C-alpha positions as CSV (number, residue, x, y, z in Angstrom):
1,M,-5.2,14.6,13.9
2,K,-2.0,12.9,12.8
3,Q,-0.7,13.8,9.4
4,A,2.2,13.5,7.0
5,L,3.7,15.3,4.0
6,L,4.1,12.9,1.1
7,V,6.6,14.0,-1.5
8,I,6.4,11.8,-4.6
9,D,9.0,11.3,-7.4
10,T,11.0,14.5,-7.0
11,Q,14.1,12.9,-8.2
12,A,16.8,14.8,-10.0
13,E,16.5,13.3,-13.4
14,L,12.7,13.4,-13.4
15,V,12.6,17.1,-12.4
16,E,15.5,18.2,-14.6
17,G,14.8,15.9,-17.6
18,N,17.4,14.1,-19.6
19,E,18.3,13.6,-23.3
20,N,14.9,11.9,-23.9
21,E,12.6,13.7,-21.4
22,Q,12.0,17.4,-20.9
23,P,12.2,19.0,-17.4
24,V,8.9,19.3,-15.4
25,Y,6.9,22.5,-15.9
26,N,7.8,25.4,-13.6
27,K,10.5,23.3,-11.8
28,E,12.0,26.2,-9.8
29,R,8.7,27.1,-8.4
30,L,7.9,23.5,-7.6
31,L,11.2,23.0,-5.8
32,N,10.7,26.2,-3.7
33,T,7.1,25.2,-2.9
34,I,8.3,21.7,-1.7
35,N,11.0,23.2,0.5
36,T,8.6,25.7,2.0
37,L,6.2,23.0,3.0
38,I,8.9,20.7,4.3
39,E,10.0,23.6,6.5
40,K,6.4,24.1,7.7
41,A,6.0,20.4,8.3
42,Q,9.1,20.3,10.4
43,Q,8.0,23.3,12.5
44,S,4.7,21.5,13.2
45,D,6.4,18.1,13.9
46,I,4.7,16.6,10.9
47,E,6.4,13.6,9.3
48,V,7.9,14.0,5.8
49,I,7.8,10.9,3.6
50,F,9.5,10.7,0.2
51,I,8.7,8.2,-2.6
52,R,11.2,7.4,-5.3
53,D,10.4,5.7,-8.6
54,L,12.9,2.9,-9.4
55,D,12.4,3.6,-13.1
56,V,14.0,7.0,-12.9
57,A,17.6,6.9,-14.0
58,G,17.6,3.1,-13.8
59,G,17.3,3.3,-10.0
60,K,20.8,4.6,-9.7
61,S,22.4,7.8,-8.5
62,P,22.7,10.7,-9.1
63,G,19.6,11.1,-11.3
64,F,17.7,8.6,-9.1
65,D,18.3,10.6,-5.9
66,I,15.9,13.2,-4.6
67,H,16.7,16.5,-6.3
68,P,19.7,18.2,-4.6
69,A,17.8,21.5,-4.2
70,I,15.2,19.8,-1.9
71,H,16.0,20.0,1.8
72,V,15.5,16.4,2.9
73,P,15.1,16.2,6.7
74,E,17.4,13.7,8.3
75,D,14.5,12.0,10.0
76,S,12.4,11.6,6.8
77,V,11.4,8.2,5.5
78,I,12.1,7.2,1.9
79,F,10.2,4.4,0.1
80,D,11.1,3.1,-3.3
81,K,8.4,2.0,-5.7
82,R,8.2,0.1,-9.0
83,A,4.7,1.2,-10.1
84,T,2.8,4.4,-10.7
85,N,1.0,3.8,-7.4
86,S,3.1,4.8,-4.4
87,F,1.0,2.3,-2.3
88,Y,1.5,-0.7,-4.6
89,G,4.3,-3.1,-3.5
90,T,5.7,-0.6,-0.9
91,P,5.4,-0.5,2.9
92,L,3.7,2.9,2.6
93,L,0.2,1.9,3.6
94,G,1.3,-0.2,6.5
95,Y,3.6,2.5,7.7
96,L,0.9,5.2,7.6
97,R,-1.5,3.0,9.5
98,E,1.1,2.1,12.1
99,K,1.8,5.8,12.7
100,E,-2.0,6.4,12.8
101,I,-1.8,9.0,10.0
102,Q,-5.3,10.3,9.0
103,H,-4.4,13.2,6.7
104,L,-1.9,13.3,3.9
105,V,-0.6,16.4,2.2
106,I,0.6,15.3,-1.3
107,M,3.0,17.0,-3.7
108,G,5.6,16.0,-6.3
109,C,5.7,14.6,-9.8
110,Q,4.1,13.7,-12.3
111,T,0.6,15.1,-12.0
112,E,-1.3,12.8,-14.3
113,Y,0.5,9.7,-13.2
114,C,1.8,9.2,-9.7
115,I,0.2,12.2,-8.1
116,D,-3.3,11.4,-9.4
117,T,-2.9,7.8,-8.5
118,A,-1.7,8.6,-5.0
119,V,-4.6,10.9,-4.3
120,R,-7.2,8.4,-5.4
121,T,-5.6,5.4,-3.7
122,A,-5.2,7.4,-0.4
123,T,-8.9,8.3,-0.3
124,V,-9.9,4.6,-1.0
125,S,-7.4,3.6,1.7
126,G,-9.1,5.8,4.4
127,F,-7.1,9.0,4.3
128,D,-8.2,12.5,3.8
129,V,-5.9,14.2,1.3
130,T,-4.9,17.8,0.7
131,L,-3.3,18.1,-2.8
132,V,-1.0,21.1,-2.9
133,K,-2.3,23.1,-6.0
134,D,1.1,24.6,-6.8
135,G,3.1,21.7,-5.4
136,H,2.9,19.2,-8.3
137,S,4.1,19.2,-11.9
138,T,4.5,17.3,-15.1
139,T,5.8,17.6,-18.6
140,N,3.9,18.4,-21.8
141,S,2.1,15.4,-23.3
142,P,1.4,14.9,-27.1
143,V,-2.2,16.0,-26.3
144,L,-1.9,18.8,-23.7
145,P,0.6,21.2,-22.3
146,A,1.8,20.6,-18.8
147,E,0.0,23.7,-17.5
148,Q,-3.4,22.4,-18.7
149,I,-2.7,19.0,-17.3
150,I,-2.0,20.5,-13.9
151,R,-5.1,22.8,-14.0
152,H,-7.3,19.9,-15.1
153,H,-6.1,17.7,-12.2
154,N,-6.5,20.5,-9.6
155,K,-10.1,20.9,-10.7
156,T,-10.8,17.1,-11.0
157,L,-9.2,16.1,-7.7
158,H,-10.8,18.9,-5.6
159,G,-13.6,17.2,-3.8
160,H,-12.7,13.8,-5.3
161,Y,-14.2,11.3,-2.8
162,N,-14.5,7.7,-2.1
163,V,-17.4,7.5,0.4
164,D,-15.9,8.5,3.7
165,N,-12.6,10.2,2.7
166,F,-11.9,12.8,0.0
167,S,-9.3,15.2,-1.4
168,I,-9.3,18.9,-1.5
169,V,-6.9,21.1,-3.4
170,R,-5.3,24.1,-1.6
171,E,-2.5,26.6,-2.4
172,A,0.8,26.1,-0.5
173,S,0.3,29.6,1.0
174,E,-2.7,28.3,2.9
175,D,-2.4,26.4,6.1
176,V,-2.5,23.0,4.4
177,F,-1.6,21.3,7.7
178,S,-4.9,22.4,9.1
179,P,-7.3,20.0,7.4
180,M,-10.7,21.3,6.4
181,H,-12.3,18.0,5.5
182,D,-14.5,17.8,8.7
183,G,-16.1,21.1,7.8
184,Y,-17.1,19.9,4.4
185,R,-18.4,16.6,5.9
186,A,-20.6,18.6,8.4
187,E,-22.2,20.5,5.5
188,A,-23.2,17.2,3.7
């Protein structure tokens, strides 16, 4: 099964915050988790794809760039987006289909916006998804602290389905590049 690691909106200013925005929750752990899975992906010859949000830092460096602590592989692909949805107005869907990707491992920022939307859109678009439980983050909202937002989405998105394809949530310490979706389908 062909698969890819999709790292969404891990740009310096979004992760670190700025004068108007706080940094994402547990940012050091997030950065370490991302680097760990990038390394695992490279060892397994799995493609790494980054998505950048053009709204971050006005679409200009250095805040717009992928966080400097992240080890971006030289052969990774980077797509820029203008919407919350990584698939909207970008070549991402066509690229994944051209590469015959069937399984996406998703991580990045922000949980309740771009991560949630990517997981749901990917399942509708025919991909099985593994959301990395400890591989996405956000900031506090006026209603909920970041930790609760993350926990809520991990619960809500585990088993989220759109007929044939669905998402599961797994820890980064698990073998996330060994999809378990077919086992769940066999039980149904």
